[in-house]
N, C-alpha and C positions, 0 to 999 in steps of 0.2 A: 513575560504577560503571565496574568492569570489564566488559568487551564479552565476550558470549557467542558462540561456536563452535558454532554447529549443526551442521555437517557440516565432515568436511575427511578429504582422503587426500592420497596425494602429492603431484596436480597441482589441485586443488580445493579450494574452503574459501569454508564459506558463514558469516555473522559477525554476529550482533543486535549495532547500537550502542544499550545501553541510553540509556532518558530522562535528554535531555538538559535536560530542561524540569521536571524534578521540584519544582523551589521556584518555580515562575513560574505566571503568571494564565491560559498559553495550553494547551490541552488537551494530553494525554499524547499521545506520537507516538514511533513507534519508526522508525531507519532501517537498513536492511539491505544491507549488501556483500554481491557474489558476487565469488569472483576464481575465475581459470583459467588457470593457467600466466603467470603476471605481467599479465594486465589485469582488469580489474576494471570493473562495473558498481553503480552505486549507487542505491537503491530511493527515490524520495520524500525526496529529501534535505532538506527542510524547511525552513524559514524563515528571516530574519534572526538572530535569539536565537541560536540554536543553530550558526549557518553556521560559523564560528571551528572551534568544537570539535568539529560531525561530521567539518568539513574536515582538521582535525589529526590525527585517527583511522584516517579513513580515509589519508590520505598515510602513515599510518605502515604501516598493515596492508598497505600495495600494497611498500613496502620495496624501491623504487627502479622499479617496474611501473609500467605507464601505465592510467592512469582513460579506458576506452573511451567509457561510456555513462553513460547519468543516464535515470533509466525515470521518470516523471512520470504515473501511474495515472491523475490526472483533475485538474481545474483549482483546487482547493480551495488556499488560502494557505498551512497546514499541510504542502504537500508541492513548491508550486511558487515560494512567496515570494522566495525566495535564487539561483533559476534563475539571474540575471546574474553572481551572484560565482562560481559553476562554474563558467561557460565562458566566464568572462574570464580565468580562473584556471589554467584546464585547456584542453586539448585536446579533452574530449569532446565526443561527439554527442548531444544530449539526444531524447527520444521522448516524445511525446504524442497524446492523438489529433487526428486531425484537426479534430474541432469545437473543438479549444482551440487552434491556434495563432497565430488570432490575438487569443486573449484574453490569452493568459501575456505577451505584451509590454507590457502595463499594470501589470505587477508590476515595470515598468524593464528592461524587456530591451534591450541597446546594440545599435545597429544594426549593430556590427562583430563580432556572434556570431550574427546573427538567424537567416543561413544554417545553422547548425548543429541548429536548432529543430526538427524532423522530424515529419512529420504519420504515426501508424500507421491504416491503412485499419480500416473498420469491424468489418472478418472478420477482423482479426489478421492477425499475422505469425511468422516466425524472426527471429532476429536472434544471430548468430554472436557467442561470446565467446572468444577464447583457441582452443582447439579444442573447444568443446563447442557446441551450438546451443540458446536459449533461446526457449521458445515465449508471446511476448504472448497473451492469452487475452482472447475478448472477453465484458465482465460489465456490460456497459449497462445504466442505471436503479441499480445496486449501488455505490454509491447515484445516482453520475451518469450522464445521458445518455448520455456517452462515456465509458466508463469499461474500464478494462484492468486482467489479473491476470498477473504472470509464472509460470509454470512450470520449473522445473528440471530436467531428468530424470537429471541426475548424482545430485543429492544428494534428490532426489525431493522437492523440497518448492514446494510451492503459497505462493504470495506474493501475498494477496488481499484486498489493501485494507483499505477499511471496514469489510466484508464477512469477519465474525467478531470486530469489534472488540469491546473491553470496557473498559466504563470504571467507575474505583475500585476493583480488585484491584490489589494489590501484590506479586502472585507473577508470575514468568517463564511457566514451565510448568503448564498446567490440568493437575493430579491428580483430580478430582473435577469431571465435567462437569456432575450434576445441580446441585451447588449453585455453580457459575460462570453458569448462566443467570440469577442474578438481575442479574449485570455487564452481561449483554450484551442482554437482551430488550427493554429500553425505548428505547434504542439502535436496535434492528434493527426494531423498530414503527413507530417515527419515519422514521427514514433510507431502508430501502429500501422501492423504488416497490410491490412488489406481491406474494402467493405465487406468479402464476403467473411470474413473471420468474426468482425463488429458483428453481421446480421446472426451468426452462430451465436455469440454470446449472446445479445440482445433477446433472443428465443427463449434464450435457459433463463437469463432475468426475469422475465416477464411472469415465468410460474412461481415467482417469489413474492410474498408479500413484504414489497421494502418502504417503510418510511423515513428512508435515507440513506443515500448515497453519500459516504463520505471517503473521497481518495487522499494520496498520499503527496498529494501539493496542491495548493491552492483551498476555494471556495469548495463550500458543501452545500451537496442539495438536499435540501429542509421539505418535506411533505410530500406525499403520494404522486400531487401534480407534477412538482416539480422534476423527482426524481424520474416519472415517465416521460417528462420533457426532455431530461437528458439519452434515455433511451432511446426513444426515438428520431434524435437530433444524429445521432453517434451513426446508428443503424443507416443512415443513408449518406453517409459521409464516406466521398472518394477520398484514398487516402494509402501510402505507404508503393506496393508495389501497382495500384492503380494508376499511379500518377507518373510512374519512368517505364514509357515503351522501350528504351533503349540506353546502354552505357556510349558514351564519347572518348576519345582522348582527351587529355589534359590539353587547352590551349600552350603552347612555347612561349614563354617572356628572355624577354632579351638577361642578361647575364648582368648581375651587379657588384660592385665590388667588396 
């Protein structure tokens, strides 16, 4: 599939690397690249099955520039599984929640590159890229207990990770929000922790100047109106612990041969 440019000016570019696993069993996932003045960050670069293609596309986009950062929004394998490959073949620095720096090495992180996996503090931080500054924003429990998002103030794009994810749709940009809900609702009700944490996130997100919300799975919300439709919708969603008043023992089933 061709790449999709989400934003571009003379010095700054934001590119969606479209699904490289469309024919596989693994969940669909978007990879995103931010480039500012020949320096790049790749967001949630993915697993081993897509590594070669994503690496090749990223290097092609850089055109002799430098991959400076890997951003890992949380600990899931569709995000971090190929981290060792990226660190062994580039000089990039990797960033993930301080909660996960001892878990990511279980995906095979070589001791030679372990010192380039850096913790993001719970409150978030700012990270330089070229001559711009990206905000790494806390989004804990959405869905991971150590979870971050990236806000790019040049492109005015919020990279929201699993928040905003949709499954089953085939389009890149969401044109009809109400029709799109069917692809988001089940995922968000199960994977997001609670309405209260969604409302806390929405209060933070409304302080940002957002032109686009770009999730890690599925369709992208382009334009202020569409982005705020999503923020308003998700802030009123009952999900996670809101939907589980109690647990029950599983039903017994007859033994099978």
